[in-house]
C-alpha positions as CSV (number, residue, x, y, z in Angstrom):
1,M,-0.1,0.1,0.0
2,N,1.7,3.4,-1.2
3,V,0.1,6.0,-0.2
4,A,3.0,8.4,0.5
5,D,3.2,12.7,-0.6
6,N,-1.1,13.0,0.0
7,V,-2.3,15.4,2.2
8,L,-4.0,12.4,4.5
9,T,-5.5,13.6,8.1
10,G,-6.6,11.9,11.1
11,V,-5.1,8.9,12.4
12,I,-3.6,5.3,11.1
13,P,-6.4,3.3,11.7
14,T,-6.1,0.3,13.9
15,E,-8.3,-1.8,11.6
16,I,-4.5,-2.0,9.5
17,A,-4.4,-5.0,11.4
18,V,-6.6,-7.2,8.9
19,L,-4.6,-6.5,6.6
20,T,-2.6,-9.7,7.2
21,T,-0.4,-10.5,3.7
22,M,0.6,-6.7,3.5
23,I,4.5,-6.7,2.4
24,S,5.0,-2.9,2.6
25,I,2.9,0.3,4.0
26,F,4.5,3.7,2.7
27,L,2.3,6.7,4.5
28,S,5.1,9.3,4.4
29,R,4.5,12.9,3.9
30,N,0.9,13.2,4.6
31,Q,-0.6,15.2,7.5
32,L,-1.4,12.2,9.9
33,E,-1.3,12.4,13.8
34,G,-1.5,10.4,16.9
35,I,0.2,7.1,17.8
36,I,1.8,4.5,15.7
37,P,-0.5,2.0,16.5
38,T,0.6,-1.4,18.4
39,E,-1.4,-3.4,15.7
40,I,1.3,-3.0,13.2
41,G,2.6,-5.9,15.1
42,Q,0.0,-8.6,13.7
43,L,1.3,-7.7,10.3
44,A,3.7,-10.9,9.9
45,S,4.6,-10.5,6.8
46,L,5.2,-6.7,6.4
47,Q,8.8,-5.9,5.1
48,V,8.6,-2.5,4.8
49,F,7.2,0.6,7.2
50,H,7.2,4.0,6.2
51,V,5.8,7.2,8.3
52,S,7.9,9.3,7.8
53,S,6.8,13.8,7.4
54,N,4.3,13.2,9.2
55,L,2.7,14.7,12.7
56,L,2.8,11.5,14.8
57,T,3.4,11.3,18.7
58,G,4.2,9.2,21.7
59,A,6.8,6.2,21.6
60,I,7.7,4.1,18.9
61,P,6.0,0.5,20.0
62,D,8.1,-2.5,20.7
63,L,6.6,-4.4,18.8
64,F,9.1,-5.5,16.7
65,A,9.8,-8.9,17.6
66,D,6.2,-9.6,15.8
67,L,7.5,-8.7,12.5
68,P,10.5,-10.9,11.3
69,A,10.4,-10.0,7.5
70,L,10.8,-6.2,8.0
71,T,13.6,-4.9,6.2
72,S,13.1,-1.5,6.4
73,F,11.6,1.4,9.3
74,E,11.6,4.8,8.5
75,A,9.6,7.5,11.0
76,S,12.1,10.4,10.7
77,L,10.2,13.9,10.9
78,N,7.4,13.1,13.5
79,F,6.9,14.5,16.9
80,L,7.9,10.9,18.5
81,S,8.9,10.5,22.2
82,G,10.5,8.1,24.5
83,T,13.1,5.6,24.3
84,L,13.9,3.3,21.4
85,P,12.6,0.1,21.3
86,P,15.1,-3.0,21.8
87,S,12.8,-5.0,19.5
88,L,13.9,-2.6,16.8
89,F,17.2,-3.5,16.8
90,E,16.8,-7.3,17.4
91,V,15.4,-8.2,13.7
92,A,18.0,-9.6,11.8
93,S,16.3,-8.7,8.8
94,L,16.5,-5.0,8.8
95,E,18.7,-3.3,6.2
96,S,17.3,0.4,7.3
97,V,16.2,2.4,10.1
98,D,15.4,6.0,10.1
99,V,14.0,7.9,13.2
100,S,15.7,11.1,12.5
101,V,14.8,14.4,14.1
102,N,11.8,13.3,16.8
103,G,12.3,13.7,20.6
104,L,13.3,10.6,21.2
105,T,15.4,9.8,24.4
106,G,17.6,7.4,26.6
107,R,20.5,5.2,25.6
108,I,21.0,3.6,22.1
109,P,19.9,-0.3,22.1
110,A,22.6,-3.0,21.7
111,L,22.7,-3.2,17.7
112,D,25.0,-6.5,17.6
113,Q,21.9,-8.7,16.5
114,L,21.6,-6.6,12.8
115,A,22.9,-8.9,10.4
116,A,21.5,-7.3,7.5
117,I,21.8,-3.5,8.3
118,K,23.0,-1.1,5.8
119,R,21.7,2.0,7.2
120,I,21.1,3.6,10.8
121,D,19.7,7.4,11.0
122,L,19.1,8.7,14.5
123,N,20.5,12.4,14.1
124,T,18.6,15.1,15.3
125,N,17.0,13.7,18.9
126,S,18.2,13.9,22.4
127,L,19.6,10.3,22.6
128,S,22.1,9.7,25.4
129,G,25.5,7.4,26.7
130,T,28.5,6.4,24.9
131,F,29.2,6.0,21.1
132,P,27.8,2.3,20.9
133,E,31.0,0.0,20.7
134,N,28.6,-3.0,20.0
135,I,28.1,-1.0,16.5
136,T,31.4,-2.1,14.9
137,A,30.4,-5.7,14.6
138,L,28.0,-4.6,12.0
139,A,30.0,-5.9,9.4
140,T,27.3,-4.7,6.7
141,L,26.4,-1.9,8.0
142,Q,27.1,1.1,5.4
143,A,25.9,4.5,6.9
144,L,25.7,5.5,10.3
145,N,24.2,9.4,11.6
146,L,24.5,10.1,14.9
147,T,24.4,13.9,14.5
148,I,23.3,16.2,17.1
149,N,22.1,13.8,20.1
150,G,23.6,14.0,23.8
151,L,26.5,11.1,22.7
152,T,29.7,11.7,25.5
153,G,32.7,9.8,26.4
154,T,35.4,8.9,23.3
155,I,35.3,7.6,19.8
156,P,36.2,4.0,20.8
157,T,39.4,2.6,19.2
158,V,37.4,-0.5,18.0
159,I,35.7,1.6,15.2
160,G,38.7,0.7,13.2
161,N,37.0,-2.6,12.7
162,M,34.4,-1.0,10.7
163,V,36.3,-1.4,7.4
164,N,33.0,-1.5,5.3
165,L,31.4,1.8,6.4
166,L,30.8,4.1,3.7
167,D,29.3,6.8,5.6
168,L,29.5,8.2,9.7
169,S,28.4,11.5,10.7
170,I,28.7,11.8,14.4
171,S,29.0,15.7,14.3
172,D,27.3,18.0,17.1
173,N,27.5,15.3,20.6
174,F,30.2,15.5,23.7
175,L,32.5,13.5,22.6
176,S,36.0,14.3,24.0
177,A,39.5,13.2,23.8
178,T,41.8,12.6,20.7
179,I,40.5,10.8,17.5
180,P,41.8,7.3,17.6
181,T,44.4,6.6,15.1
182,E,42.6,3.0,14.2
183,M,39.9,5.3,12.2
184,G,42.8,5.1,9.4
185,L,42.0,1.5,9.2
186,M,38.3,2.3,7.3
187,V,39.7,2.1,3.8
188,A,35.8,2.1,2.3
189,L,35.2,5.7,4.0
190,R,33.9,8.3,1.9
191,N,32.5,11.1,4.3
192,L,33.7,11.3,7.7
193,I,31.5,13.9,9.7
194,I,32.8,14.6,13.7
195,E,32.5,18.6,13.7
196,R,31.4,20.6,16.9
197,N,32.5,18.2,19.7
198,F,35.0,18.3,22.2
199,L,37.8,16.5,20.2
200,T,41.0,17.6,21.3
201,G,45.0,16.6,20.1
202,A,46.7,16.3,17.1
203,I,45.1,15.1,14.1
204,P,46.3,11.3,13.3
205,T,48.6,10.9,10.5
206,E,47.5,7.7,10.2
207,L,43.9,8.5,8.7
208,A,46.0,9.1,5.7
209,G,45.2,5.3,5.3
210,M,41.4,6.3,4.5
211,T,42.2,6.1,1.1
212,S,38.4,6.2,-0.4
213,L,37.6,10.0,1.7
214,V,35.7,12.3,-0.4
215,T,34.6,14.5,2.6
216,F,36.1,15.2,6.0
217,R,34.3,17.8,8.2
218,L,36.2,18.5,12.1
219,S,35.5,21.9,12.6
220,G,34.6,23.1,16.1
221,N,36.8,21.1,18.1
222,G,40.1,21.6,19.6
223,L,42.5,20.1,16.8
224,G,45.7,20.9,16.4
225,P,48.4,22.9,15.9
226,D,49.4,20.9,13.2
227,L,47.7,19.5,9.8
228,P,48.8,16.3,8.9
229,V,51.1,16.7,5.5
230,E,50.0,13.4,4.9
231,L,46.3,13.7,4.6
232,A,47.4,16.1,1.4
233,S,48.1,12.7,-0.7
234,L,44.5,11.1,-0.1
235,P,43.4,10.7,-3.8
236,K,39.9,11.1,-3.7
237,L,39.8,14.0,-1.4
238,R,37.5,16.9,-2.6
239,E,36.6,18.7,0.9
240,L,38.5,19.4,4.3
241,D,37.3,21.9,6.9
242,C,38.8,22.5,9.7
243,T,36.9,25.3,10.9
244,G,37.2,26.9,14.2
245,C,40.2,24.3,15.2
246,M,43.3,25.1,16.7
247,I,45.6,24.7,13.5
248,A,48.7,26.8,13.1
249,T,50.3,25.7,9.9
250,L,49.2,25.1,6.7
251,P,51.5,22.7,4.3
252,T,52.3,23.4,1.3
253,E,51.4,20.1,-0.2
254,F,47.2,20.8,0.1
255,V,47.4,24.4,-2.0
256,N,50.0,22.2,-4.6
257,D,49.8,18.6,-4.4
258,A,46.6,17.4,-3.2
259,P,45.0,16.2,-6.5
260,S,41.4,16.4,-5.7
261,L,41.1,19.1,-2.9
262,Q,38.3,21.8,-4.5
263,V,37.1,22.8,-0.6
264,L,39.7,23.8,1.7
265,K,38.3,25.6,5.0
266,L,40.3,27.0,7.9
267,G,39.0,29.8,8.8
268,N,39.4,31.0,12.7
269,N,42.4,28.9,13.6
270,F,46.0,30.2,14.3
271,L,47.8,30.7,10.9
272,T,50.4,33.1,11.0
273,P,52.2,34.5,7.7
274,P,55.1,32.0,8.9
275,G,52.9,29.2,8.8
276,L,51.6,30.0,5.2
277,P,52.5,28.4,2.4
278,V,55.1,30.2,-0.3
279,E,53.8,29.0,-3.5
280,W,49.8,28.4,-4.4
281,T,49.7,26.1,-7.9
282,S,46.6,23.9,-7.1
283,E,44.6,23.6,-10.3
284,S,41.9,21.7,-8.2
285,L,41.0,23.9,-5.3
286,E,37.7,26.3,-5.8
287,T,36.9,27.1,-2.5
288,L,39.8,28.6,0.3
289,D,38.4,29.8,3.6
290,L,41.2,31.6,5.7
291,S,39.2,33.9,7.3
292,G,39.5,34.7,11.0
293,N,43.2,34.3,11.4
294,L,44.9,37.5,12.2
295,F,47.8,37.3,9.2
296,G,48.6,41.5,9.4
297,I,50.3,41.2,6.5
298,A,49.6,43.0,3.1
299,F,46.6,41.3,1.2
300,P,48.5,38.3,-1.2
301,A,46.9,39.0,-4.3
302,S,49.9,37.6,-6.2
303,D,50.3,34.3,-4.0
304,L,46.8,33.4,-4.3
305,A,46.4,34.4,-7.9
306,Q,47.8,31.2,-8.9
307,L,45.2,29.3,-8.0
308,A,43.3,29.0,-11.6
309,N,40.5,27.7,-10.6
310,L,39.7,29.6,-7.8
311,K,35.7,30.8,-7.6
312,N,35.2,31.3,-3.9
313,L,38.2,33.2,-1.5
314,L,36.8,33.8,2.0
315,L,39.6,36.3,3.6
316,A,37.1,38.5,6.2
317,S,38.6,39.8,9.6
318,C,42.4,38.7,8.8
319,G,44.5,41.7,9.8
320,F,45.7,42.5,6.2
321,S,47.3,46.1,5.8
322,G,47.8,48.3,3.1
323,T,45.7,49.1,0.2
324,L,43.6,46.6,-2.3
325,P,46.4,45.9,-4.8
326,T,45.6,45.9,-8.5
327,D,46.3,42.5,-9.5
328,I,42.9,41.5,-7.6
329,V,42.2,41.6,-11.6
330,S,44.1,38.1,-11.4
331,F,41.5,36.0,-10.0
332,A,39.8,35.2,-13.2
333,A,37.5,32.4,-12.1
334,L,36.2,34.0,-8.6
335,G,33.1,34.4,-7.8
336,E,33.1,35.5,-4.4
């Protein structure tokens, strides 16, 4: 049954229980209110249940032990509350779960029984506790999003076991201590988003082992003072965002030799003229943000003009002195 993308109102009727042979239910993007009825648990053949983007309230019922065939459960963008039902994470056939953007609380249940899981999205709730270490045993998991919750503690070293993970987002939590060097073992990882936590210390050089990495965002942490030159050699890295960290040096390799780097953001760090490259010859770099670093020198137009494909240049609040140079016209591709 697919009645998604309408303007249906009212509640999900309890009479839905009579549809005993139903395989899929798509109710997303309507205006349904009330709770998720426990009668859903009587649909033993159900494989897909999607109710995202409605006005549903109450707790997610703990009925999933009665849904052994379930492969996908999505209830994001509602007003659901309470804790995550443990039975949801005990369905061996489950491949995707998305309960993001709700008001869910409590700890994340044990996840090690999800033998077929590929995607877990719990972002934008109020979940607490530590990073679930047992999640690292999920060999099939490809995408994990725990952004905007209240997770505390450290990133466990066993995260390096997640060698098949493609996307990891754990931004906007309260994770502390250092980035574990074992993350360098995550060779399949494409997107790593760990912004706005309380991470400190050096950025491990071992992260250069993440050879599939495309996007790396670690802004808003106390990381530094060095930007490891080894990261510049990552063959697929297109975006590196270290805004609001404690970086004091920018190795020449990032603006000359990084093969795919298009976006480099180092605003609001501790860069000074001695920590800047002498040559800027990258042909891939399109966005460069150095704003909020007090350089206190003349505007380096002639140096930066060597970046032939630069489209976005952000240098606000850098303490530049002197006059605006006439060779600023050398930025042929500049749009911002």
